[in-house]
N, CA, C and O of each residue as an XYZ file, in Angstrom:
904
protein
N      99.608     94.590    129.026
C     100.029     93.190    129.122
C      99.930     92.543    127.740
O      98.894     92.652    127.084
N     100.986     91.876    127.292
C     100.943     91.266    125.956
C      99.953     90.130    125.911
O      99.715     89.454    126.912
N      99.372     89.922    124.730
C      98.418     88.838    124.532
C      99.073     87.711    123.750
O      99.853     87.942    122.827
N      98.735     86.478    124.142
C      99.305     85.308    123.488
C      98.171     84.463    122.945
O      97.147     84.277    123.602
N      98.367     83.947    121.728
C      97.391     83.055    121.127
C      97.622     81.640    121.619
O      98.759     81.260    121.898
N      96.560     80.856    121.731
C      96.682     79.460    122.140
C      97.424     78.623    121.111
O      97.892     77.528    121.421
N      97.537     79.139    119.867
C      98.196     78.386    118.814
C      99.696     78.646    118.764
O     100.416     77.989    118.012
N     100.177     79.619    119.574
C     101.580     79.979    119.495
C     102.333     79.383    120.673
O     101.890     79.422    121.821
N     103.500     78.826    120.332
C     104.371     78.330    121.393
C     105.784     78.332    120.853
O     106.002     78.479    119.651
N     106.747     78.169    121.752
C     108.145     78.148    121.346
C     108.849     77.034    122.093
O     108.654     76.865    123.297
N     109.679     76.263    121.371
C     110.486     75.219    121.995
C     111.844     75.217    121.325
O     112.160     76.130    120.563
N     112.644     74.214    121.598
C     114.011     74.136    121.120
C     114.028     74.040    119.597
O     113.512     73.058    119.063
N     114.593     75.005    118.866
C     114.602     74.946    117.395
C     115.347     73.742    116.872
O     115.029     73.255    115.788
N     116.351     73.233    117.620
C     117.123     72.081    117.142
C     116.290     70.839    117.037
O     116.663     69.904    116.328
N     115.155     70.799    117.733
C     114.277     69.640    117.670
C     113.186     69.815    116.637
O     112.368     68.920    116.420
N     113.178     70.973    116.002
C     112.246     71.173    114.904
C     110.804     71.289    115.335
O     109.920     70.908    114.568
N     110.517     71.799    116.530
C     109.134     71.875    116.984
C     108.654     73.304    117.178
O     107.548     73.514    117.675
N     109.461     74.297    116.796
C     109.012     75.684    116.876
C     108.022     75.949    115.761
O     108.323     75.680    114.598
N     106.846     76.471    116.087
C     105.802     76.616    115.086
C     104.810     77.678    115.513
O     104.741     78.063    116.680
N     104.031     78.150    114.521
C     102.968     79.105    114.815
C     101.610     78.531    114.457
O     100.608     79.240    114.557
N     101.540     77.268    114.042
C     100.271     76.633    113.721
C     100.285     75.205    114.208
O     101.331     74.557    114.229
N      99.113     74.710    114.604
C      99.039     73.358    115.116
C      97.747     72.724    114.665
O      96.815     73.406    114.238
N      97.702     71.381    114.768
C      96.511     70.620    114.416
C      96.506     69.365    115.250
O      97.417     69.118    116.040
N      95.457     68.566    115.062
C      95.366     67.329    115.826
C      96.459     66.343    115.440
O      96.749     65.419    116.200
N      97.080     66.528    114.256
C      98.136     65.635    113.803
C      99.514     66.116    114.223
O     100.504     65.449    113.923
N      99.613     67.248    114.908
C     100.901     67.762    115.331
C     101.035     69.218    114.954
O     100.037     69.931    114.850
N     102.248     69.661    114.750
C     102.524     71.047    114.423
C     103.382     71.118    113.174
O     104.122     70.183    112.868
N     103.284     72.234    112.448
C     104.125     72.416    111.273
C     105.524     72.788    111.728
O     105.733     73.814    112.375
N     106.477     71.937    111.380
C     107.853     72.089    111.849
C     108.610     73.067    110.965
O     108.607     72.933    109.741
N     109.265     74.060    111.583
C     110.049     75.017    110.825
C     111.366     74.422    110.354
O     112.037     74.995    109.495
N     111.741     73.274    110.912
C     113.005     72.623    110.544
C     112.891     71.851    109.240
O     113.774     71.935    108.387
N     111.771     71.073    109.078
C     111.611     70.235    107.879
C     110.440     70.654    107.005
O     110.352     70.229    105.853
N     109.527     71.490    107.537
C     108.401     71.964    106.759
C     107.191     71.065    106.784
O     106.168     71.393    106.183
N     107.285     69.897    107.490
C     106.162     68.976    107.569
C     105.449     69.125    108.914
O     105.994     69.690    109.862
N     104.218     68.605    108.976
C     103.465     68.593    110.224
C     103.670     67.259    110.921
O     103.387     66.207    110.347
N     104.160     67.296    112.156
C     104.401     66.057    112.898
C     104.436     66.359    114.389
O     104.454     67.520    114.799
N     104.446     65.312    115.189
C     104.616     65.437    116.633
C     106.000     64.967    117.008
O     106.645     64.249    116.244
N     106.468     65.371    118.193
C     107.747     64.889    118.697
C     108.934     65.529    117.995
O     108.794     66.516    117.274
N     110.106     64.944    118.222
C     111.358     65.490    117.693
C     111.430     65.339    116.184
O     110.982     64.335    115.630
N     111.990     66.335    115.525
C     112.122     66.306    114.070
C     113.160     65.266    113.664
O     114.276     65.249    114.183
N     112.775     64.393    112.723
C     113.681     63.309    112.306
C     114.725     63.772    111.299
O     115.637     63.015    110.965
N     114.605     65.013    110.807
C     115.588     65.528    109.866
C     116.956     65.644    110.523
O     117.982     65.439    109.874
N     116.970     65.978    111.824
C     118.247     66.176    112.518
C     119.021     64.880    112.681
O     120.246     64.873    112.560
N     118.320     63.770    112.958
C     118.978     62.497    113.225
C     119.264     61.697    111.973
O     120.069     60.767    112.009
N     118.612     62.043    110.845
C     118.782     61.271    109.625
C     117.891     60.053    109.561
O     118.032     59.236    108.651
N     116.958     59.907    110.524
C     116.058     58.757    110.533
C     114.989     58.911    109.461
O     114.706     60.013    108.992
N     114.406     57.786    109.088
C     113.312     57.783    108.106
C     112.162     58.627    108.632
O     111.775     58.491    109.792
N     111.602     59.515    107.777
C     110.521     60.394    108.196
C     109.250     59.622    108.527
O     108.408     60.119    109.275
N     109.092     58.398    107.977
C     107.860     57.646    108.216
C     107.946     56.805    109.488
O     107.125     56.966    110.392
N     108.945     55.899    109.567
C     108.965     54.927    110.667
C     109.932     55.290    111.783
O     109.841     54.740    112.881
N     110.867     56.218    111.517
C     111.820     56.622    112.542
C     113.045     55.747    112.638
O     113.887     55.971    113.508
N     113.178     54.741    111.759
C     114.334     53.846    111.793
C     115.468     54.437    110.980
O     115.246     55.251    110.083
N     116.712     54.014    111.305
C     117.889     54.485    110.602
C     118.196     53.549    109.428
O     117.711     52.419    109.378
N     119.007     54.039    108.487
C     119.511     53.189    107.419
C     118.759     53.286    106.105
O     119.168     52.666    105.123
N     117.671     54.044    106.055
C     116.942     54.226    104.805
C     116.138     55.509    104.889
O     116.006     56.111    105.955
N     115.593     55.926    103.730
C     114.757     57.122    103.664
C     113.316     56.716    103.397
O     113.020     55.543    103.166
N     112.435     57.688    103.432
C     110.998     57.394    103.333
C     110.638     56.750    101.996
O     109.684     55.975    101.922
N     111.396     57.063    100.933
C     111.084     56.486     99.617
C     111.295     54.988     99.592
O     110.645     54.288     98.816
N     112.210     54.470    100.445
C     112.465     53.033    100.499
C     111.783     52.359    101.685
O     111.979     51.164    101.905
N     110.982     53.103    102.454
C     110.442     52.574    103.711
C     109.350     51.549    103.460
O     108.448     51.763    102.650
N     109.450     50.412    104.181
C     108.436     49.359    104.111
C     107.647     49.247    105.406
O     106.824     48.344    105.556
N     107.892     50.158    106.340
C     107.291     50.057    107.655
C     106.223     51.129    107.859
O     106.316     52.207    107.272
N     105.210     50.848    108.683
C     104.188     51.856    108.960
C     104.706     52.933    109.895
O     105.666     52.721    110.636
N     104.071     54.074    109.855
C     104.423     55.165    110.759
C     103.767     54.914    112.107
O     102.539     54.937    112.191
N     104.550     54.669    113.187
C     103.946     54.386    114.489
C     103.137     55.553    115.032
O     102.285     55.358    115.899
N     103.389     56.772    114.538
C     102.641     57.938    115.017
C     101.229     57.972    114.461
O     100.389     58.729    114.949
N     100.952     57.152    113.435
C      99.622     57.122    112.851
C      98.751     56.015    113.422
O      97.653     55.777    112.920
N      99.221     55.331    114.464
C      98.446     54.270    115.085
C      97.225     54.828    115.776
O      97.203     56.008    116.128
N      96.192     54.000    115.984
C      94.963     54.481    116.624
C      95.201     54.875    118.063
O      95.924     54.193    118.789
N      94.603     55.957    118.471
C      94.714     56.412    119.854
C      93.502     55.927    120.639
O      92.356     56.124    120.235
N      93.786     55.291    121.768
C      92.709     54.873    122.636
C      92.014     53.609    122.183
O      90.831     53.418    122.466
N      92.736     52.729    121.475
C      92.138     51.450    121.101
C      92.150     51.249    119.608
O      92.466     52.177    118.863
N      91.813     50.053    119.151
C      91.830     49.719    117.749
C      90.428     49.798    117.172
O      89.433     49.726    117.893
N      90.374     49.946    115.870
C      89.089     50.006    115.184
C      88.597     48.594    114.913
O      89.305     47.831    114.255
N      87.408     48.206    115.391
C      86.934     46.844    115.200
C      86.628     46.553    113.747
O      86.204     47.421    112.984
N      86.863     45.277    113.385
C      86.524     44.763    112.057
C      87.261     45.467    110.930
O      86.804     45.436    109.788
N      88.385     46.097    111.222
C      89.172     46.729    110.175
C      89.999     45.676    109.464
O      90.747     44.952    110.121
N      89.896     45.560    108.144
C      90.643     44.516    107.438
C      92.142     44.734    107.539
O      92.614     45.871    107.537
N      92.887     43.645    107.627
C      94.333     43.710    107.745
C      94.951     44.047    106.399
O      94.599     43.444    105.385
N      95.866     45.003    106.380
C      96.498     45.405    105.146
C      97.612     44.430    104.781
O      98.421     44.049    105.627
N      97.644     44.035    103.521
C      98.647     43.087    103.052
C      99.809     43.823    102.391
O     100.136     43.569    101.232
N     100.419     44.722    103.127
C     101.547     45.461    102.602
C     102.789     44.589    102.606
O     102.940     43.738    103.482
N     103.691     44.787    101.634
C     104.909     43.978    101.605
C     105.827     44.313    102.760
O     105.931     45.471    103.162
N     106.497     43.298    103.300
C     107.523     43.530    104.314
C     108.895     43.105    103.824
O     109.849     43.042    104.600
N     108.994     42.809    102.518
C     110.271     42.499    101.884
C     110.194     42.933    100.435
O     109.106     43.069     99.873
N     111.345     43.150     99.837
C     111.385     43.601     98.448
C     112.539     42.924     97.735
O     113.622     42.770     98.300
N     112.308     42.518     96.487
C     113.361     41.982     95.634
C     113.331     42.745     94.318
O     112.255     42.980     93.767
N     114.493     43.136     93.805
C     114.536     43.974     92.608
C     114.747     43.183     91.325
O     114.431     43.685     90.246
N     115.270     41.968     91.406
C     115.547     41.196     90.200
C     115.367     39.716     90.487
O     116.081     39.153     91.317
N     114.416     39.079     89.808
C     114.249     37.632     89.970
C     114.358     36.910     88.622
O     114.147     35.700     88.542
N     114.689     37.665     87.561
C     114.972     37.064     86.259
C     116.292     37.629     85.745
O     116.756     38.670     86.210
N     116.892     36.930     84.777
C     118.154     37.392     84.213
C     117.983     38.729     83.499
O     118.881     39.570     83.549
N     116.847     38.941     82.835
C     116.599     40.201     82.154
C     116.554     41.363     83.138
O     117.117     42.425     82.873
N     115.882     41.164     84.279
C     115.818     42.210     85.300
C     117.197     42.482     85.873
O     117.540     43.629     86.159
N     117.990     41.426     86.043
C     119.341     41.598     86.569
C     120.214     42.383     85.592
O     121.001     43.235     86.004
N     120.073     42.093     84.294
C     120.861     42.798     83.292
C     120.507     44.282     83.220
O     121.340     45.102     82.834
N     119.279     44.626     83.590
C     118.837     46.021     83.553
C     119.099     46.765     84.857
O     118.775     47.947     84.973
N     119.673     46.094     85.820
C     119.918     46.706     87.126
C     121.392     47.061     87.269
O     122.266     46.356     86.764
N     121.654     48.166     87.964
C     123.034     48.591     88.230
C     123.513     48.171     89.614
O     124.596     48.571     90.041
N     122.717     47.367     90.320
C     123.030     47.049     91.712
C     123.211     45.562     91.955
O     122.996     45.095     93.074
N     123.606     44.802     90.928
C     123.685     43.354     91.096
C     124.974     42.793     90.503
O     125.558     43.355     89.576
N     125.398     41.661     91.074
C     126.492     40.844     90.555
C     126.049     39.395     90.691
O     125.463     39.021     91.706
N     126.323     38.577     89.682
C     125.868     37.193     89.714
C     127.026     36.249     89.418
O     128.005     36.622     88.773
N     126.890     35.011     89.908
C     127.893     33.986     89.651
C     127.561     32.725     90.417
O     126.553     32.665     91.121
N     128.406     31.717     90.281
C     128.176     30.418     90.905
C     129.045     30.263     92.151
O     130.263     30.431     92.088
N     128.421     29.944     93.277
C     129.126     29.643     94.520
C     128.466     28.435     95.169
O     127.453     27.937     94.678
N     129.035     27.969     96.263
C     128.487     26.820     96.976
C     127.525     27.274     98.065
O     127.873     28.090     98.918
N     126.316     26.737     98.023
C     125.318     26.957     99.059
C     125.042     25.603     99.703
O     124.531     24.694     99.049
N     125.383     25.466    100.996
C     125.332     24.158    101.666
C     126.092     23.117    100.854
O     125.648     21.979    100.705
N     127.268     23.534    100.323
C     128.162     22.671     99.524
C     127.547     22.204     98.218
O     127.999     21.210     97.649
N     126.518     22.903     97.725
C     125.877     22.583     96.453
C     126.086     23.775     95.517
O     125.769     24.902     95.898
N     126.613     23.563     94.298
C     126.778     24.687     93.368
C     125.445     25.367     93.085
O     124.455     24.710     92.762
N     125.432     26.692     93.211
C     124.197     27.456     93.024
C     124.511     28.720     92.245
O     125.550     29.346     92.452
N     123.608     29.093     91.347
C     123.737     30.352     90.630
C     123.120     31.446     91.500
O     121.912     31.455     91.735
N     123.961     32.366     91.973
C     123.589     33.316     93.024
C     123.645     34.747     92.494
O     124.566     35.125     91.770
N     122.644     35.526     92.871
C     122.602     36.950     92.563
C     122.855     37.738     93.839
O     122.148     37.559     94.831
N     123.864     38.614     93.821
C     124.103     39.559     94.912
C     123.359     40.841     94.544
O     123.751     41.546     93.615
N     122.289     41.137     95.272
C     121.353     42.189     94.874
C     121.259     43.261     95.959
O     120.675     43.029     97.018
N     121.842     44.443     95.691
C     121.780     45.550     96.653
C     120.371     46.107     96.793
O     120.071     46.779     97.780
N     119.507     45.840     95.829
C     118.152     46.358     95.890
C     117.184     45.481     96.636
O     116.051     45.892     96.888
N     117.603     44.263     97.002
C     116.730     43.346     97.736
C     116.902     43.582     99.236
O     118.026     43.686     99.728
N     115.798     43.666     99.951
C     115.878     43.894    101.398
C     116.282     42.636    102.148
O     116.922     42.723    103.196
N     115.915     41.450    101.622
C     116.182     40.174    102.274
C     116.896     39.243    101.299
O     117.217     39.626    100.174
N     117.138     38.010    101.752
C     117.783     37.006    100.910
C     116.802     35.871    100.638
O     115.975     35.536    101.487
N     116.903     35.279     99.439
C     115.890     34.345     98.968
C     116.533     33.126     98.319
O     117.691     33.170     97.904
N     115.772     32.037     98.234
C     116.181     30.891     97.430
C     114.967     30.355     96.696
O     113.829     30.523     97.134
N     115.232     29.707     95.569
C     114.134     29.196     94.760
C     113.575     27.915     95.372
O     114.269     27.189     96.084
N     112.326     27.664     95.079
C     111.667     26.451     95.567
C     112.356     25.209     95.011
O     112.478     24.197     95.700
N     112.807     25.295     93.761
C     113.491     24.167     93.137
C     114.801     23.849     93.839
O     115.103     22.685     94.104
N     115.585     24.889     94.143
C     116.876     24.664     94.795
C     116.698     24.247     96.249
O     117.537     23.525     96.787
N     115.631     24.685     96.888
C     115.392     24.326     98.292
C     115.297     22.813     98.468
O     115.666     22.282     99.516
N     114.803     22.123     97.445
C     114.663     20.668     97.539
C     116.018     19.966     97.597
O     116.099     18.823     98.047
N     117.083     20.634     97.149
C     118.423     20.043     97.151
C     119.160     20.224     98.471
O     120.159     19.551     98.725
N     118.667     21.141     99.320
C     119.430     21.542    100.504
C     119.562     20.439    101.547
O     120.599     20.314    102.199
N     118.513     19.646    101.701
C     118.508     18.667    102.784
C     118.359     19.324    104.139
O     118.776     18.766    105.154
N     117.765     20.509    104.161
C     117.563     21.255    105.405
C     116.073     21.407    105.657
O     115.271     21.473    104.725
N     115.718     21.461    106.937
C     114.311     21.602    107.318
C     113.984     23.081    107.502
O     114.670     23.780    108.248
N     112.942     23.562    106.828
C     112.606     24.981    106.941
C     111.721     25.266    108.148
O     111.160     24.358    108.762
N     111.613     26.546    108.469
C     110.634     27.016    109.439
C     109.375     27.415    108.695
O     109.444     28.103    107.677
N     108.232     26.990    109.192
C     106.951     27.414    108.638
C     106.427     28.569    109.482
O     106.065     28.377    110.643
N     106.385     29.743    108.915
C     106.076     30.962    109.643
C     104.573     31.150    109.788
O     103.810     30.886    108.858
N     104.158     31.606    110.961
C     102.741     31.888    111.191
C     102.297     33.085    110.364
O     101.208     33.079    109.790
N     103.147     34.122    110.303
C     102.871     35.301    109.486
C     103.760     35.244    108.253
O     104.974     35.093    108.383
N     103.188     35.361    107.064
C     103.989     35.210    105.849
C     104.836     36.432    105.547
O     104.533     37.540    105.987
N     105.907     36.213    104.787
C     106.599     37.317    104.148
C     105.802     37.700    102.907
O     105.376     36.831    102.146
N     105.603     38.984    102.704
C     104.951     39.497    101.509
C     106.008     40.253    100.709
O     106.455     41.330    101.105
N     106.394     39.674     99.588
C     107.548     40.153     98.847
C     107.094     40.927     97.614
O     106.369     40.401     96.769
N     107.528     42.182     97.521
C     107.234     43.006     96.356
C     108.267     42.720     95.272
O     109.469     42.746     95.537
N     107.807     42.447     94.053
C     108.675     42.118     92.930
C     108.749     43.286     91.957
O     107.947     44.214     92.059
N     109.695     43.263     91.011
C     109.806     44.356     90.038
C     108.557     44.529     89.179
O     108.304     45.621     88.671
N     107.774     43.467     89.013
C     106.563     43.550     88.191
C     105.358     44.040     88.992
O     104.217     43.900     88.552
N     105.616     44.619     90.179
C     104.560     45.145     91.054
C     103.599     44.059     91.530
O     102.425     44.321     91.792
N     104.108     42.859     91.634
C     103.335     41.761     92.208
C     103.753     41.558     93.660
O     104.885     41.857     94.038
N     102.832     41.051     94.465
C     103.121     40.712     95.854
C     103.059     39.195     95.983
O     102.000     38.597     95.791
N     104.192     38.567     96.309
C     104.252     37.124     96.487
C     104.303     36.817     97.979
O     105.069     37.440     98.714
N     103.501     35.870     98.427
C     103.476     35.479     99.837
C     104.180     34.141    100.023
O     104.041     33.237     99.199
N     104.932     34.024    101.105
C     105.585     32.771    101.426
C     105.671     32.614    102.935
O     105.917     33.580    103.658
N     105.465     31.381    103.407
C     105.572     31.065    104.830
C     106.854     30.300    105.153
O     107.042     29.875    106.292
N     107.734     30.118    104.175
C     108.858     29.203    104.328
C     110.174     29.952    104.443
O     110.511     30.773    103.590
N     110.920     29.657    105.516
C     112.209     30.306    105.767
C     113.242     29.255    106.145
O     113.004     28.439    107.034
N     114.393     29.272    105.470
C     115.510     28.390    105.791
C     116.555     29.201    106.550
O     117.045     30.216    106.055
N     116.885     28.750    107.741
C     117.801     29.496    108.604
C     119.207     28.884    108.572
O     119.378     27.677    108.401
N     120.210     29.760    108.742
C     121.611     29.367    108.912
C     122.104     28.459    107.788
O     122.731     27.429    108.036
N     121.811     28.855    106.553
C     122.296     28.127    105.391
C     123.717     28.607    105.070
O     124.003     29.804    105.118
N     124.597     27.663    104.743
C     126.006     27.982    104.507
C     126.212     28.605    103.136
O     125.731     28.091    102.126
N     126.941     29.731    103.113
C     127.343     30.405    101.875
C     128.863     30.409    101.848
O     129.494     31.022    102.709
N     129.467     29.727    100.861
C     130.924     29.579    100.822
C     131.518     30.544     99.801
O     131.225     30.470     98.608
N     132.366     31.458    100.299
C     133.057     32.430     99.446
C     134.534     32.427     99.811
O     134.907     32.630    100.967
N     135.366     32.192     98.801
C     136.818     32.203     99.002
C     137.223     31.273    100.148
O     138.066     31.608    100.980
N     136.595     30.098    100.163
C     136.873     29.038    101.143
C     136.493     29.398    102.576
O     136.949     28.756    103.522
N     135.665     30.415    102.733
C     135.167     30.747    104.069
C     133.645     30.710    104.059
O     133.006     31.190    103.123
N     133.073     30.130    105.118
C     131.629     29.924    105.182
C     130.948     31.046    105.960
O     131.434     31.484    107.002
N     129.815     31.501    105.433
C     128.974     32.503    106.075
C     127.554     31.943    106.163
O     127.165     31.099    105.356
N     126.798     32.405    107.127
C     125.430     31.932    107.315
C     124.434     32.920    106.704
O     124.640     34.133    106.711
N     123.355     32.353    106.178
C     122.309     33.188    105.588
C     120.948     32.612    105.924
O     120.767     31.394    105.938
N     119.985     33.490    106.196
C     118.581     33.103    106.341
C     117.912     33.386    105.001
O     117.901     34.525    104.534
N     117.354     32.341    104.383
C     116.843     32.439    103.021
C     115.333     32.201    102.988
O     114.840     31.186    103.479
N     114.613     33.153    102.401
C     113.163     33.055    102.241
C     112.872     32.322    100.929
O     113.383     32.702     99.876
N     112.059     31.284    100.995
C     111.724     30.550     99.777
C     110.802     31.384     98.890
O     109.808     31.941     99.356
N     111.147     31.462     97.609
C     110.394     32.286     96.673
C     110.327     31.577     95.332
O     111.285     30.925     94.917
N     109.202     31.705     94.660
C     109.052     31.115     93.336
C     109.819     31.942     92.318
O     109.350     32.990     91.875
N     110.999     31.466     91.951
C     111.800     32.107     90.905
C     112.515     31.002     90.147
O     112.718     29.905     90.666
N     112.893     31.307     88.909
C     113.395     30.266     88.014
C     114.863     30.457     87.671
O     115.616     29.483     87.660
N     115.292     31.676     87.393
C     116.606     31.886     86.784
C     117.738     32.035     87.786
O     118.904     32.026     87.393
N     117.425     32.173     89.077
C     118.453     32.204     90.114
C     118.116     31.169     91.173
O     116.951     30.958     91.509
N     119.161     30.523     91.698
C     118.955     29.590     92.806
C     118.836     30.342     94.122
O     118.020     29.997     94.976
N     119.662     31.375     94.277
C     119.704     32.141     95.530
C     119.903     33.613     95.197
O     120.637     33.953     94.269
N     119.246     34.481     95.957
C     119.505     35.919     95.923
C     119.975     36.345     97.311
O     119.276     36.128     98.301
N     121.141     36.941     97.381
C     121.660     37.471     98.642
C     121.445     38.985     98.636
O     122.037     39.713     97.839
N     120.575     39.441     99.555
C     120.192     40.850     99.590
C     120.918     41.637    100.660
O     121.940     41.205    101.193
N     120.357     42.823    100.966
C     121.033     43.752    101.863
C     121.163     43.229    103.278
O     122.101     43.617    103.974
N     120.265     42.362    103.742
C     120.418     41.812    105.092
C     121.727     41.042    105.209
O     122.450     41.190    106.195
N     122.036     40.219    104.207
C     123.274     39.433    104.218
C     124.483     40.293    103.879
O     125.528     40.161    104.516
N     124.363     41.169    102.892
C     125.481     42.009    102.474
C     125.941     42.928    103.602
O     127.142     43.069    103.834
N     124.993     43.555    104.304
C     125.347     44.467    105.389
C     125.945     43.718    106.569
O     126.913     44.180    107.173
N     125.378     42.572    106.898
C     125.867     41.784    108.027
C     127.317     41.361    107.831
O     128.081     41.284    108.793
N     127.698     41.085    106.579
C     129.034     40.569    106.293
C     129.961     41.608    105.669
O     130.983     41.259    105.078
N     129.600     42.893    105.802
C     130.459     43.999    105.352
C     130.851     43.826    103.884
O     132.007     44.032    103.517
N     129.890     43.450    103.055
C     130.164     43.179    101.640
C     130.040     44.447    100.809
O     129.154     45.270    101.040
N     130.937     44.593     99.840
C     130.920     45.705     98.896
C     130.727     45.121     97.510
O     131.531     44.306     97.056
N     129.654     45.537     96.830
C     129.350     45.040     95.499
C     129.865     46.042     94.464
O     129.425     47.191     94.424
N     130.800     45.589     93.632
C     131.338     46.409     92.544
C     130.672     45.942     91.251
O     131.098     44.963     90.638
N     129.617     46.660     90.844
C     128.842     46.235     89.674
C     129.640     46.381     88.385
O     129.487     45.571     87.471
N     130.489     47.401     88.298
C     131.292     47.594     87.089
C     132.338     46.490     86.955
O     132.528     45.933     85.874
N     133.012     46.180     88.060
C     134.034     45.141     88.026
C     133.510     43.737     88.210
O     134.264     42.768     88.120
N     132.196     43.620     88.473
C     131.545     42.320     88.690
C     132.233     41.530     89.804
O     132.544     40.349     89.647
N     132.461     42.207     90.932
C     133.072     41.541     92.081
C     132.301     41.870     93.354
O     131.612     42.887     93.435
N     132.431     40.994     94.342
C     131.912     41.228     95.681
C     133.068     41.065     96.647
O     133.694     40.007     96.696
N     133.357     42.107     97.419
C     134.436     42.077     98.397
C     133.846     42.057     99.799
O     132.994     42.879    100.137
N     134.304     41.113    100.609
C     133.860     41.021    102.000
C     135.012     41.448    102.891
O     136.050     40.789    102.944
N     134.818     42.548    103.585
C     135.856     43.106    104.453
C     135.409     43.007    105.903
O     134.831     43.949    106.446
N     135.676     41.867    106.528
C     135.353     41.695    107.943
C     136.449     42.356    108.776
O     137.632     42.145    108.511
N     136.076     43.150    109.773
C     137.089     43.830    110.582
C     138.136     42.865    111.132
O     137.814     41.784    111.626
N     139.402     43.285    111.032
C     140.546     42.538    111.567
C     140.760     41.212    110.846
O     141.414     40.320    111.385
N     140.223     41.067    109.644
C     140.461     39.869    108.855
C     140.840     40.264    107.432
O     140.618     41.396    107.002
N     141.416     39.305    106.713
C     141.823     39.547    105.331
C     140.592     39.670    104.436
O     139.568     39.032    104.681
N     140.704     40.492    103.403
C     139.598     40.660    102.463
C     139.338     39.373    101.695
O     140.266     38.660    101.313
N     138.039     39.084    101.472
C     137.636     37.956    100.649
C     136.991     38.495     99.386
O     136.247     39.475     99.435
N     137.272     37.863     98.256
C     136.830     38.394     96.980
C     136.110     37.327     96.165
O     136.590     36.202     96.025
N     134.939     37.705     95.625
C     134.198     36.844     94.714
C     134.125     37.521     93.355
O     133.737     38.685     93.258
N     134.500     36.789     92.296
C     134.425     37.306     90.939
C     133.168     36.758     90.277
O     133.052     35.552     90.060
N     132.233     37.639     89.958
C     131.000     37.213     89.319
C     131.122     37.262     87.815
O     132.121     37.741     87.279
N     130.120     36.775     87.146
C     130.062     36.814     85.698
C     128.613     36.691     85.252
O     127.747     36.304     86.036
N     128.354     37.017     84.012
C     127.016     36.932     83.465
C     126.716     35.494     83.081
O     127.558     34.803     82.508
N     125.502     35.048     83.402
C     125.091     33.687     83.049
C     124.937     33.582     81.545
O     124.336     34.447     80.907
N     125.488     32.506     80.981
C     125.368     32.290     79.533
C     123.939     31.885     79.176
O     123.637     31.658     78.004
């Protein structure tokens, strides 16, 4: 009669769980080479850390749900102040050194604003100075946004302006803008706004094209601030 080890098992190779070694953290997956539990995320293209689509582990800002405490939480454990938002350029110098931005002047709530279209920013932001011009009432958040900056600083803010008008090519779009202490830009429109509005940023041509399905293309021509 053949003998089987308790450490050996076989399952569907397409799920990446076939292995000859195991531990309390899961099993070593022959599909991706890492130790994990559940279905292998390499097959779906999901982030290896959080399991969400649309980014990879190097850009992930979310915790791994598989690393949560089992059977209750640890008492008196200090809360981690990890960033939940990221901005890549908040000064003109940083923008000039980036290959993922286009800048120019557009109307924000019908007020001329110097705006940065930033593919590297996870969210959209406005300066504290420009916020005073909006005439809009912000939301005061119970949990702050913790924003990682290019200088490896973490800035906290509790202030969010919702449904602010962004006018491009005579058409208005809505944006949720997080208030942030910055000087050289009035507004930064990040990936949340760009993805929602099907925007394509052409850094070489200094243009932003908005291609909404079944509608005519809208085009913004950016330029460098003098």
